[in-house]
A tleap script that builds the chain and sets N, CA, C and O, in Angstrom:
source leaprc.protein.ff14SB
mol = sequence {
  NMET GLY TRP ARG ARG THR ARG ARG ARG PHE
  LYS ARG TRP LEU ALA ARG GLY GLY ARG PHE
  TYR LEU ALA PHE ALA PHE THR VAL CYS VAL
  VAL SER TYR VAL ALA VAL PRO PHE VAL ALA
  ARG PHE LEU ASP ALA ALA GLY ASP TYR ASN
  PRO ILE TYR TYR GLU PRO LYS ASP PHE ALA
  ARG GLN ASP TYR LEU GLU ARG HIE GLY ALA
  VAL THR THR GLY LEU MET SER TRP GLU ASN
  LEU PHE LYS LEU ALA LEU VAL ILE ALA VAL
  GLY VAL VAL TRP ARG ALA LEU ALA PRO SER
  ARG SER SER ASP ARG THR SER SER ARG CARG
}
set mol.1.N position { 40.203 -49.999 33.058 }
set mol.1.CA position { 41.505 -49.790 33.642 }
set mol.1.C position { 42.318 -48.792 32.815 }
set mol.1.O position { 43.012 -47.944 33.376 }
set mol.2.N position { 42.237 -48.887 31.514 }
set mol.2.CA position { 42.955 -47.964 30.655 }
set mol.2.C position { 42.442 -46.547 30.790 }
set mol.2.O position { 43.194 -45.582 30.654 }
set mol.3.N position { 41.144 -46.432 31.062 }
set mol.3.CA position { 40.547 -45.103 31.209 }
set mol.3.C position { 41.094 -44.407 32.451 }
set mol.3.O position { 41.357 -43.204 32.418 }
set mol.4.N position { 41.265 -45.138 33.531 }
set mol.4.CA position { 41.785 -44.539 34.759 }
set mol.4.C position { 43.216 -44.052 34.570 }
set mol.4.O position { 43.590 -42.984 35.056 }
set mol.5.N position { 44.009 -44.845 33.862 }
set mol.5.CA position { 45.392 -44.457 33.620 }
set mol.5.C position { 45.444 -43.186 32.766 }
set mol.5.O position { 46.235 -42.282 33.034 }
set mol.6.N position { 44.604 -43.128 31.749 }
set mol.6.CA position { 44.569 -41.950 30.874 }
set mol.6.C position { 44.112 -40.724 31.650 }
set mol.6.O position { 44.662 -39.634 31.494 }
set mol.7.N position { 43.110 -40.917 32.478 }
set mol.7.CA position { 42.600 -39.811 33.284 }
set mol.7.C position { 43.661 -39.315 34.261 }
set mol.7.O position { 43.816 -38.108 34.444 }
set mol.8.N position { 44.381 -40.219 34.880 }
set mol.8.CA position { 45.436 -39.858 35.816 }
set mol.8.C position { 46.561 -39.094 35.102 }
set mol.8.O position { 47.077 -38.110 35.631 }
set mol.9.N position { 46.933 -39.547 33.912 }
set mol.9.CA position { 47.983 -38.863 33.148 }
set mol.9.C position { 47.536 -37.463 32.738 }
set mol.9.O position { 48.319 -36.514 32.768 }
set mol.10.N position { 46.268 -37.349 32.356 }
set mol.10.CA position { 45.747 -36.037 31.956 }
set mol.10.C position { 45.730 -35.089 33.146 }
set mol.10.O position { 46.105 -33.926 32.999 }
set mol.11.N position { 45.311 -35.545 34.308 }
set mol.11.CA position { 45.295 -34.697 35.495 }
set mol.11.C position { 46.717 -34.286 35.885 }
set mol.11.O position { 46.941 -33.144 36.285 }
set mol.12.N position { 47.662 -35.191 35.774 }
set mol.12.CA position { 49.044 -34.868 36.079 }
set mol.12.C position { 49.588 -33.828 35.091 }
set mol.12.O position { 50.320 -32.916 35.475 }
set mol.13.N position { 49.217 -33.982 33.814 }
set mol.13.CA position { 49.658 -33.027 32.794 }
set mol.13.C position { 49.072 -31.640 33.069 }
set mol.13.O position { 49.761 -30.630 32.925 }
set mol.14.N position { 47.798 -31.598 33.465 }
set mol.14.CA position { 47.176 -30.311 33.797 }
set mol.14.C position { 47.839 -29.673 35.006 }
set mol.14.O position { 48.006 -28.454 35.052 }
set mol.15.N position { 48.216 -30.481 35.982 }
set mol.15.CA position { 48.836 -29.949 37.187 }
set mol.15.C position { 50.230 -29.402 36.909 }
set mol.15.O position { 50.676 -28.489 37.605 }
set mol.16.N position { 50.929 -29.935 35.910 }
set mol.16.CA position { 52.295 -29.497 35.610 }
set mol.16.C position { 52.365 -28.362 34.599 }
set mol.16.O position { 53.443 -28.115 34.060 }
set mol.17.N position { 51.301 -27.678 34.321 }
set mol.17.CA position { 51.367 -26.551 33.413 }
set mol.17.C position { 50.555 -26.750 32.156 }
set mol.17.O position { 50.591 -25.899 31.267 }
set mol.18.N position { 49.840 -27.822 32.050 }
set mol.18.CA position { 49.023 -28.073 30.878 }
set mol.18.C position { 47.871 -27.097 30.748 }
set mol.18.O position { 47.358 -26.870 29.652 }
set mol.19.N position { 47.466 -26.521 31.870 }
set mol.19.CA position { 46.388 -25.529 31.829 }
set mol.19.C position { 46.782 -24.336 30.971 }
set mol.19.O position { 45.959 -23.779 30.246 }
set mol.20.N position { 48.065 -23.949 31.064 }
set mol.20.CA position { 48.542 -22.847 30.238 }
set mol.20.C position { 48.385 -23.183 28.756 }
set mol.20.O position { 47.943 -22.341 27.974 }
set mol.21.N position { 48.740 -24.392 28.371 }
set mol.21.CA position { 48.661 -24.771 26.966 }
set mol.21.C position { 47.219 -24.858 26.477 }
set mol.21.O position { 46.937 -24.533 25.324 }
set mol.22.N position { 46.310 -25.291 27.337 }
set mol.22.CA position { 44.894 -25.290 26.958 }
set mol.22.C position { 44.383 -23.867 26.759 }
set mol.22.O position { 43.687 -23.588 25.782 }
set mol.23.N position { 44.721 -22.974 27.671 }
set mol.23.CA position { 44.297 -21.579 27.538 }
set mol.23.C position { 44.926 -20.940 26.310 }
set mol.23.O position { 44.268 -20.177 25.602 }
set mol.24.N position { 46.183 -21.241 26.052 }
set mol.24.CA position { 46.867 -20.683 24.885 }
set mol.24.C position { 46.249 -21.190 23.587 }
set mol.24.O position { 46.056 -20.411 22.654 }
set mol.25.N position { 45.935 -22.479 23.510 }
set mol.25.CA position { 45.316 -23.037 22.302 }
set mol.25.C position { 43.943 -22.418 22.065 }
set mol.25.O position { 43.594 -22.105 20.927 }
set mol.26.N position { 43.160 -22.238 23.131 }
set mol.26.CA position { 41.847 -21.601 22.988 }
set mol.26.C position { 41.993 -20.168 22.501 }
set mol.26.O position { 41.217 -19.712 21.661 }
set mol.27.N position { 42.990 -19.452 23.029 }
set mol.27.CA position { 43.231 -18.073 22.606 }
set mol.27.C position { 43.609 -18.004 21.137 }
set mol.27.O position { 43.123 -17.134 20.413 }
set mol.28.N position { 44.460 -18.900 20.693 }
set mol.28.CA position { 44.871 -18.926 19.287 }
set mol.28.C position { 43.665 -19.190 18.387 }
set mol.28.O position { 43.527 -18.560 17.338 }
set mol.29.N position { 42.802 -20.105 18.782 }
set mol.29.CA position { 41.606 -20.399 17.978 }
set mol.29.C position { 40.684 -19.185 17.897 }
set mol.29.O position { 40.189 -18.857 16.818 }
set mol.30.N position { 40.451 -18.522 19.011 }
set mol.30.CA position { 39.557 -17.371 19.016 }
set mol.30.C position { 40.155 -16.217 18.216 }
set mol.30.O position { 39.447 -15.563 17.450 }
set mol.31.N position { 41.431 -15.966 18.383 }
set mol.31.CA position { 42.065 -14.876 17.636 }
set mol.31.C position { 42.029 -15.168 16.145 }
set mol.31.O position { 41.792 -14.267 15.340 }
set mol.32.N position { 42.260 -16.417 15.772 }
set mol.32.CA position { 42.228 -16.740 14.342 }
set mol.32.C position { 40.813 -16.648 13.778 }
set mol.32.O position { 40.648 -16.401 12.583 }
set mol.33.N position { 39.806 -16.837 14.596 }
set mol.33.CA position { 38.420 -16.740 14.127 }
set mol.33.C position { 37.905 -15.303 14.141 }
set mol.33.O position { 37.143 -14.911 13.257 }
set mol.34.N position { 38.314 -14.515 15.137 }
set mol.34.CA position { 37.770 -13.168 15.306 }
set mol.34.C position { 38.662 -12.109 14.669 }
set mol.34.O position { 38.197 -11.329 13.838 }
set mol.35.N position { 39.913 -12.073 15.042 }
set mol.35.CA position { 40.773 -10.947 14.661 }
set mol.35.C position { 41.336 -11.062 13.251 }
set mol.35.O position { 41.392 -10.063 12.533 }
set mol.36.N position { 41.745 -12.231 12.846 }
set mol.36.CA position { 42.400 -12.370 11.543 }
set mol.36.C position { 41.474 -11.988 10.391 }
set mol.36.O position { 41.901 -11.226 9.523 }
set mol.37.N position { 40.232 -12.471 10.330 }
set mol.37.CA position { 39.367 -12.023 9.220 }
set mol.37.C position { 39.101 -10.521 9.238 }
set mol.37.O position { 39.029 -9.895 8.180 }
set mol.38.N position { 38.954 -9.939 10.423 }
set mol.38.CA position { 38.721 -8.501 10.520 }
set mol.38.C position { 39.909 -7.719 9.960 }
set mol.38.O position { 39.726 -6.789 9.175 }
set mol.39.N position { 41.101 -8.088 10.355 }
set mol.39.CA position { 42.302 -7.395 9.875 }
set mol.39.C position { 42.483 -7.611 8.377 }
set mol.39.O position { 42.848 -6.681 7.657 }
set mol.40.N position { 42.230 -8.830 7.901 }
set mol.40.CA position { 42.364 -9.102 6.466 }
set mol.40.C position { 41.362 -8.286 5.651 }
set mol.40.O position { 41.719 -7.757 4.598 }
set mol.41.N position { 40.116 -8.173 6.114 }
set mol.41.CA position { 39.124 -7.350 5.404 }
set mol.41.C position { 39.515 -5.880 5.416 }
set mol.41.O position { 39.361 -5.179 4.416 }
set mol.42.N position { 40.021 -5.419 6.553 }
set mol.42.CA position { 40.429 -4.022 6.650 }
set mol.42.C position { 41.591 -3.720 5.706 }
set mol.42.O position { 41.566 -2.711 5.001 }
set mol.43.N position { 42.596 -4.573 5.686 }
set mol.43.CA position { 43.735 -4.347 4.799 }
set mol.43.C position { 43.340 -4.454 3.335 }
set mol.43.O position { 43.845 -3.706 2.498 }
set mol.44.N position { 42.447 -5.372 3.023 }
set mol.44.CA position { 41.975 -5.507 1.645 }
set mol.44.C position { 41.204 -4.271 1.213 }
set mol.44.O position { 41.381 -3.780 0.098 }
set mol.45.N position { 40.347 -3.769 2.097 }
set mol.45.CA position { 39.571 -2.578 1.773 }
set mol.45.C position { 40.471 -1.347 1.671 }
set mol.45.O position { 40.268 -0.495 0.806 }
set mol.46.N position { 41.449 -1.258 2.539 }
set mol.46.CA position { 42.348 -0.104 2.504 }
set mol.46.C position { 43.214 -0.119 1.249 }
set mol.46.O position { 43.557 0.937 0.718 }
set mol.47.N position { 43.564 -1.296 0.779 }
set mol.47.CA position { 44.406 -1.386 -0.405 }
set mol.47.C position { 43.653 -1.203 -1.703 }
set mol.47.O position { 44.225 -0.722 -2.682 }
set mol.48.N position { 42.375 -1.575 -1.737 }
set mol.48.CA position { 41.598 -1.509 -2.971 }
set mol.48.C position { 41.006 -0.137 -3.243 }
set mol.48.O position { 40.898 0.264 -4.401 }
set mol.49.N position { 40.623 0.586 -2.212 }
set mol.49.CA position { 39.866 1.819 -2.418 }
set mol.49.C position { 40.510 2.945 -1.630 }
set mol.49.O position { 40.404 3.000 -0.405 }
set mol.50.N position { 41.164 3.822 -2.328 }
set mol.50.CA position { 41.819 4.939 -1.673 }
set mol.50.C position { 41.758 6.163 -2.582 }
set mol.50.O position { 42.778 6.576 -3.134 }
set mol.51.N position { 40.571 6.744 -2.742 }
set mol.51.CA position { 40.478 7.883 -3.657 }
set mol.51.C position { 41.105 9.143 -3.055 }
set mol.51.O position { 41.026 9.388 -1.852 }
set mol.52.N position { 41.718 9.916 -3.917 }
set mol.52.CA position { 42.307 11.175 -3.479 }
set mol.52.C position { 41.244 12.268 -3.464 }
set mol.52.O position { 41.316 13.186 -2.647 }
set mol.53.N position { 40.285 12.183 -4.333 }
set mol.53.CA position { 39.254 13.197 -4.459 }
set mol.53.C position { 37.882 12.521 -4.407 }
set mol.53.O position { 37.786 11.296 -4.476 }
set mol.54.N position { 36.834 13.315 -4.288 }
set mol.54.CA position { 35.459 12.811 -4.211 }
set mol.54.C position { 35.035 12.195 -5.542 }
set mol.54.O position { 35.286 12.746 -6.613 }
set mol.55.N position { 34.394 11.052 -5.441 }
set mol.55.CA position { 33.889 10.392 -6.644 }
set mol.55.C position { 32.362 10.341 -6.582 }
set mol.55.O position { 31.809 9.827 -5.610 }
set mol.56.N position { 31.674 10.863 -7.593 }
set mol.56.CA position { 30.207 10.882 -7.570 }
set mol.56.C position { 29.583 9.489 -7.580 }
set mol.56.O position { 28.435 9.327 -7.167 }
set mol.57.N position { 30.310 8.500 -8.037 }
set mol.57.CA position { 29.726 7.160 -8.094 }
set mol.57.C position { 29.491 6.569 -6.700 }
set mol.57.O position { 28.772 5.578 -6.573 }
set mol.58.N position { 30.074 7.148 -5.667 }
set mol.58.CA position { 29.873 6.629 -4.319 }
set mol.58.C position { 28.409 6.682 -3.907 }
set mol.58.O position { 27.887 5.712 -3.357 }
set mol.59.N position { 27.741 7.803 -4.167 }
set mol.59.CA position { 26.316 7.902 -3.841 }
set mol.59.C position { 25.494 6.945 -4.685 }
set mol.59.O position { 24.539 6.345 -4.192 }
set mol.60.N position { 25.853 6.799 -5.946 }
set mol.60.CA position { 25.128 5.886 -6.828 }
set mol.60.C position { 25.299 4.440 -6.361 }
set mol.60.O position { 24.352 3.655 -6.415 }
set mol.61.N position { 26.485 4.091 -5.909 }
set mol.61.CA position { 26.738 2.731 -5.418 }
set mol.61.C position { 25.926 2.464 -4.155 }
set mol.61.O position { 25.314 1.404 -4.020 }
set mol.62.N position { 25.920 3.417 -3.235 }
set mol.62.CA position { 25.157 3.250 -1.998 }
set mol.62.C position { 23.663 3.157 -2.277 }
set mol.62.O position { 22.967 2.347 -1.664 }
set mol.63.N position { 23.169 3.971 -3.188 }
set mol.63.CA position { 21.760 3.942 -3.558 }
set mol.63.C position { 21.388 2.602 -4.186 }
set mol.63.O position { 20.325 2.051 -3.899 }
set mol.64.N position { 22.259 2.083 -5.037 }
set mol.64.CA position { 22.015 0.786 -5.671 }
set mol.64.C position { 21.946 -0.329 -4.622 }
set mol.64.O position { 21.059 -1.181 -4.683 }
set mol.65.N position { 22.865 -0.328 -3.673 }
set mol.65.CA position { 22.871 -1.356 -2.634 }
set mol.65.C position { 21.607 -1.292 -1.780 }
set mol.65.O position { 21.058 -2.327 -1.404 }
set mol.66.N position { 21.149 -0.089 -1.476 }
set mol.66.CA position { 19.935 0.048 -0.662 }
set mol.66.C position { 18.690 -0.381 -1.430 }
set mol.66.O position { 17.784 -0.979 -0.849 }
set mol.67.N position { 18.635 -0.086 -2.721 }
set mol.67.CA position { 17.459 -0.454 -3.529 }
set mol.67.C position { 17.376 -1.955 -3.763 }
set mol.67.O position { 16.276 -2.505 -3.816 }
set mol.68.N position { 18.486 -2.614 -3.902 }
set mol.68.CA position { 18.478 -4.040 -4.219 }
set mol.68.C position { 18.568 -4.926 -2.985 }
set mol.68.O position { 18.830 -6.124 -3.095 }
set mol.69.N position { 18.357 -4.357 -1.843 }
set mol.69.CA position { 18.218 -5.154 -0.626 }
set mol.69.C position { 19.516 -5.718 -0.087 }
set mol.69.O position { 19.510 -6.748 0.588 }
set mol.70.N position { 20.607 -5.073 -0.367 }
set mol.70.CA position { 21.858 -5.528 0.230 }
set mol.70.C position { 21.779 -5.262 1.724 }
set mol.70.O position { 21.488 -4.146 2.156 }
set mol.71.N position { 22.038 -6.291 2.497 }
set mol.71.CA position { 21.915 -6.173 3.938 }
set mol.71.C position { 23.194 -5.560 4.489 }
set mol.71.O position { 24.290 -6.083 4.292 }
set mol.72.N position { 23.031 -4.462 5.169 }
set mol.72.CA position { 24.181 -3.879 5.855 }
set mol.72.C position { 24.113 -4.330 7.302 }
set mol.72.O position { 23.138 -4.069 8.007 }
set mol.73.N position { 25.148 -5.001 7.726 }
set mol.73.CA position { 25.160 -5.517 9.092 }
set mol.73.C position { 25.518 -4.403 10.050 }
set mol.73.O position { 26.475 -3.657 9.844 }
set mol.74.N position { 24.739 -4.309 11.085 }
set mol.74.CA position { 24.991 -3.301 12.098 }
set mol.74.C position { 26.045 -3.774 13.078 }
set mol.74.O position { 26.617 -4.853 12.927 }
set mol.75.N position { 26.287 -2.974 14.058 }
set mol.75.CA position { 27.291 -3.310 15.051 }
set mol.75.C position { 26.820 -4.454 15.950 }
set mol.75.O position { 27.639 -5.228 16.445 }
set mol.76.N position { 25.522 -4.564 16.161 }
set mol.76.CA position { 25.007 -5.566 17.091 }
set mol.76.C position { 24.369 -6.748 16.362 }
set mol.76.O position { 23.280 -7.183 16.736 }
set mol.77.N position { 25.017 -7.264 15.348 }
set mol.77.CA position { 24.500 -8.451 14.689 }
set mol.77.C position { 24.834 -9.673 15.544 }
set mol.77.O position { 25.668 -9.597 16.446 }
set mol.78.N position { 24.187 -10.783 15.258 }
set mol.78.CA position { 24.425 -12.003 16.035 }
set mol.78.C position { 25.863 -12.483 15.886 }
set mol.78.O position { 26.456 -12.998 16.834 }
set mol.79.N position { 26.410 -12.311 14.705 }
set mol.79.CA position { 27.792 -12.738 14.485 }
set mol.79.C position { 28.760 -11.913 15.332 }
set mol.79.O position { 29.696 -12.457 15.918 }
set mol.80.N position { 28.534 -10.608 15.395 }
set mol.80.CA position { 29.407 -9.761 16.205 }
set mol.80.C position { 29.240 -10.030 17.697 }
set mol.80.O position { 30.213 -9.985 18.449 }
set mol.81.N position { 28.021 -10.308 18.125 }
set mol.81.CA position { 27.808 -10.654 19.536 }
set mol.81.C position { 28.485 -11.973 19.890 }
set mol.81.O position { 29.033 -12.125 20.982 }
set mol.82.N position { 28.445 -12.922 18.962 }
set mol.82.CA position { 29.124 -14.208 19.188 }
set mol.82.C position { 30.632 -14.008 19.287 }
set mol.82.O position { 31.286 -14.611 20.138 }
set mol.83.N position { 31.181 -13.167 18.426 }
set mol.83.CA position { 32.617 -12.903 18.472 }
set mol.83.C position { 32.992 -12.191 19.771 }
set mol.83.O position { 34.033 -12.485 20.359 }
set mol.84.N position { 32.170 -11.279 20.214 }
set mol.84.CA position { 32.416 -10.603 21.488 }
set mol.84.C position { 32.374 -11.596 22.646 }
set mol.84.O position { 33.192 -11.525 23.563 }
set mol.85.N position { 31.423 -12.515 22.598 }
set mol.85.CA position { 31.335 -13.544 23.642 }
set mol.85.C position { 32.586 -14.428 23.637 }
set mol.85.O position { 33.066 -14.831 24.697 }
set mol.86.N position { 33.111 -14.728 22.452 }
set mol.86.CA position { 34.338 -15.519 22.381 }
set mol.86.C position { 35.524 -14.777 22.982 }
set mol.86.O position { 36.350 -15.377 23.670 }
set mol.87.N position { 35.611 -13.488 22.727 }
set mol.87.CA position { 36.713 -12.706 23.295 }
set mol.87.C position { 36.597 -12.657 24.815 }
set mol.87.O position { 37.606 -12.747 25.515 }
set mol.88.N position { 35.392 -12.517 25.325 }
set mol.88.CA position { 35.190 -12.540 26.780 }
set mol.88.C position { 35.524 -13.919 27.332 }
set mol.88.O position { 36.087 -14.036 28.421 }
set mol.89.N position { 35.177 -14.963 26.583 }
set mol.89.CA position { 35.489 -16.324 27.028 }
set mol.89.C position { 36.991 -16.542 27.119 }
set mol.89.O position { 37.451 -17.296 27.976 }
set mol.90.N position { 37.758 -15.897 26.257 }
set mol.90.CA position { 39.219 -16.020 26.345 }
set mol.90.C position { 39.698 -15.482 27.689 }
set mol.90.O position { 40.535 -16.100 28.346 }
set mol.91.N position { 39.171 -14.339 28.092 }
set mol.91.CA position { 39.547 -13.801 29.396 }
set mol.91.C position { 39.163 -14.713 30.545 }
set mol.91.O position { 39.923 -14.875 31.499 }
set mol.92.N position { 37.992 -15.301 30.453 }
set mol.92.CA position { 37.543 -16.221 31.503 }
set mol.92.C position { 38.410 -17.469 31.536 }
set mol.92.O position { 38.764 -17.955 32.610 }
set mol.93.N position { 38.751 -17.984 30.367 }
set mol.93.CA position { 39.591 -19.185 30.312 }
set mol.93.C position { 40.972 -18.897 30.884 }
set mol.93.O position { 41.514 -19.706 31.636 }
set mol.94.N position { 41.541 -17.754 30.535 }
set mol.94.CA position { 42.851 -17.416 31.089 }
set mol.94.C position { 42.774 -17.256 32.606 }
set mol.94.O position { 43.690 -17.649 33.329 }
set mol.95.N position { 41.688 -16.683 33.071 }
set mol.95.CA position { 41.547 -16.493 34.521 }
set mol.95.C position { 41.369 -17.833 35.243 }
set mol.95.O position { 41.882 -18.032 36.344 }
set mol.96.N position { 40.636 -18.741 34.605 }
set mol.96.CA position { 40.340 -20.019 35.264 }
set mol.96.C position { 41.443 -21.054 35.087 }
set mol.96.O position { 41.743 -21.799 36.019 }
set mol.97.N position { 42.053 -21.111 33.902 }
set mol.97.CA position { 42.995 -22.189 33.621 }
set mol.97.C position { 44.458 -21.825 33.789 }
set mol.97.O position { 45.281 -22.707 34.032 }
set mol.98.N position { 44.801 -20.569 33.668 }
set mol.98.CA position { 46.208 -20.191 33.786 }
set mol.98.C position { 46.682 -20.443 35.209 }
set mol.98.O position { 45.939 -20.239 36.170 }
set mol.99.N position { 47.903 -20.879 35.329 }
set mol.99.CA position { 48.408 -21.161 36.680 }
set mol.99.C position { 48.423 -19.903 37.540 }
set mol.99.O position { 48.783 -18.819 37.080 }
set mol.100.N position { 48.031 -20.069 38.774 }
set mol.100.CA position { 48.008 -18.917 39.672 }
set mol.100.C position { 49.411 -18.662 40.190 }
set mol.100.O position { 50.240 -19.571 40.246 }
set mol.101.N position { 49.668 -17.436 40.563 }
set mol.101.CA position { 50.986 -17.099 41.098 }
set mol.101.C position { 51.087 -17.595 42.529 }
set mol.101.O position { 50.172 -17.434 43.337 }
set mol.102.N position { 52.216 -18.197 42.813 }
set mol.102.CA position { 52.408 -18.664 44.172 }
set mol.102.C position { 52.972 -17.530 45.017 }
set mol.102.O position { 53.416 -16.510 44.489 }
set mol.103.N position { 52.950 -17.714 46.319 }
set mol.103.CA position { 53.460 -16.680 47.206 }
set mol.103.C position { 54.968 -16.547 47.008 }
set mol.103.O position { 55.615 -17.436 46.454 }
set mol.104.N position { 55.501 -15.459 47.453 }
set mol.104.CA position { 56.920 -15.188 47.300 }
set mol.104.C position { 57.723 -16.179 48.153 }
set mol.104.O position { 57.644 -16.164 49.382 }
set mol.105.N position { 58.478 -17.020 47.492 }
set mol.105.CA position { 59.226 -18.060 48.215 }
set mol.105.C position { 60.602 -17.595 48.649 }
set mol.105.O position { 61.271 -18.276 49.426 }
set mol.106.N position { 61.034 -16.439 48.154 }
set mol.106.CA position { 62.371 -15.961 48.494 }
set mol.106.C position { 62.403 -15.201 49.795 }
set mol.106.O position { 63.484 -14.943 50.324 }
set mol.107.N position { 61.248 -14.831 50.332 }
set mol.107.CA position { 61.257 -14.083 51.593 }
set mol.107.C position { 61.625 -14.990 52.746 }
set mol.107.O position { 61.253 -16.163 52.791 }
set mol.108.N position { 62.352 -14.425 53.661 }
set mol.108.CA position { 62.806 -15.221 54.805 }
set mol.108.C position { 61.706 -15.278 55.853 }
set mol.108.O position { 60.941 -14.331 56.039 }
set mol.109.N position { 61.653 -16.394 56.518 }
set mol.109.CA position { 60.659 -16.547 57.598 }
set mol.109.C position { 61.293 -16.120 58.900 }
set mol.109.O position { 62.473 -16.384 59.129 }
set mol.110.N position { 60.542 -15.472 59.747 }
set mol.110.CA position { 61.059 -15.007 61.024 }
set mol.110.C position { 60.388 -15.658 62.152 }
set mol.110.O position { 60.707 -15.377 63.307 }
savepdb mol mol.pdb
quit
């Protein structure tokens, strides 16, 4: 009996605009997982390394990383594909859960 009451309250909450809050919460989670680390890494890299002139150690550093097996992740790594899928899922969730626009109620009927 308690389950039916809870289910009824949840359905009523979804009907009154709760879908927007579910879509918004999902969007916040995805943005915090995908965009925030990317921006933080970019700002950290931009702040730490900003040479005015060419430095010969750049080639030596790259050569060292390649010789010691440092993995350079390409654009199509599994992690990047997962993040792309999450961003697409945000669009799908907004399309499915966001309240649809109702017809224009201010127009007069003839």
